[in-house]
C-alpha positions in Angstrom: 18.8 15.5 -73.6 21.6 12.9 -73.9 23.5 14.8 -76.6 23.8 17.8 -74.4 24.8 15.6 -71.5 27.6 14.1 -73.6 28.8 17.6 -74.6 28.9 18.6 -70.9 30.7 15.4 -69.9 33.3 16.0 -72.7 33.9 19.5 -71.2 34.1 18.1 -67.7 36.5 15.4 -68.8 38.7 17.9 -70.4 38.8 19.7 -67.0 39.8 16.5 -65.3 36.5 15.0 -64.1 36.9 11.3 -63.6 33.1 10.5 -63.3 32.7 12.4 -66.6 35.1 9.9 -68.3 33.0 7.0 -66.9 29.8 8.6 -68.2 31.4 9.1 -71.6 32.4 5.4 -71.5 28.8 4.4 -70.8 27.4 6.8 -73.5 29.8 5.5 -76.3 29.7 1.9 -75.2 25.9 1.7 -75.3 25.2 4.4 -77.9 23.4 6.8 -75.6 23.4 10.3 -77.1 26.1 9.4 -79.5 26.7 6.8 -82.2 27.5 3.5 -80.5 31.3 2.9 -80.5 32.3 0.1 -78.2 36.0 0.7 -78.7 35.7 4.4 -77.8 33.6 3.5 -74.8 36.2 1.0 -73.6 38.9 3.7 -74.0 37.0 6.1 -71.8 36.5 3.3 -69.2 40.2 2.6 -69.2 41.1 6.3 -68.7 38.7 6.5 -65.8 39.8 3.2 -64.3 43.5 4.2 -64.4 42.5 7.3 -62.4 40.8 5.2 -59.7 37.1 5.0 -60.9 36.0 1.6 -59.5 32.9 1.1 -61.7 35.0 1.8 -64.8 37.6 -0.7 -63.6 34.8 -3.3 -63.3 33.6 -2.4 -66.8 37.1 -2.8 -68.2 37.3 -6.2 -66.5 34.0 -7.3 -68.0 35.1 -6.2 -71.5 38.3 -8.2 -71.1 36.3 -11.2 -69.9 34.1 -10.9 -73.0 37.3 -10.9 -75.2 38.3 -14.1 -73.3 41.3 -12.3 -71.8 40.8 -14.1 -68.5 44.1 -13.1 -66.9 43.7 -9.4 -67.7 40.0 -9.5 -66.6 41.0 -11.2 -63.3 43.6 -8.6 -62.6 41.0 -5.8 -63.1 38.4 -7.6 -61.0 41.0 -8.1 -58.2 41.8 -4.4 -58.2 38.2 -3.4 -58.1 37.4 -5.9 -55.3 40.2 -4.4 -53.2 38.5 -1.0 -53.7 35.3 -2.4 -52.2 33.4 -3.3 -55.4 31.1 -6.1 -54.4 30.2 -7.2 -58.0 34.0 -7.6 -58.6 34.3 -9.8 -55.6 31.4 -11.9 -56.7 32.9 -12.3 -60.1 36.3 -13.4 -58.7 34.4 -16.0 -56.7 32.7 -17.2 -59.9 36.1 -17.3 -61.7 37.5 -19.3 -58.8 34.6 -21.7 -58.9 35.2 -22.0 -62.7 38.9 -22.8 -62.3 40.1 -19.5 -63.7 41.2 -17.8 -60.4 43.2 -19.6 -57.8 42.2 -20.0 -54.2 45.0 -17.5 -53.2 43.6 -14.9 -55.6 40.1 -15.4 -54.3 41.4 -15.1 -50.7 43.3 -11.9 -51.8 40.0 -10.5 -53.2 38.1 -11.3 -50.0 40.7 -9.8 -47.8 41.1 -6.7 -49.9 37.3 -6.2 -50.1 37.0 -6.6 -46.3 39.8 -4.1 -45.7 38.1 -1.6 -48.1 34.8 -2.1 -46.3 36.5 -1.5 -42.9 38.2 1.7 -44.2 34.8 3.0 -45.4 33.2 2.5 -42.0 32.6 5.6 -40.0 31.5 6.0 -36.4 29.4 9.0 -37.3 27.8 7.2 -40.2 27.0 4.2 -38.0 25.6 6.5 -35.3 23.4 8.3 -37.9 22.0 5.0 -39.1 21.3 3.9 -35.5 19.4 7.2 -34.8 17.3 7.2 -38.0 
């Protein structure tokens, strides 16, 4: 029941849950369990993004791109790419190919993405994959 889920996410968000903020963004932006309210959804995405939620950061970037706020969108995509978000990296590449992002910005996104990927690597995780 999506209405109940939204109620629980609201409670969780009040208690500081960042994923709950993102879920509320999705619910309001798309009208799942609540009346569709794009502005309210974007507000929840922004709150979650400012607290480090990478998918929300990507969603904020997409919303800015839809509004033709290319500079703001690019800034958000760069931040998300540096957090290891592959779709953001791909979008920065498309923006570079389209003349919106500079070569330096695209290189910055690649380097940040690679650094994040390196930081997420774990010897134990790699060993577990090898064994399974």
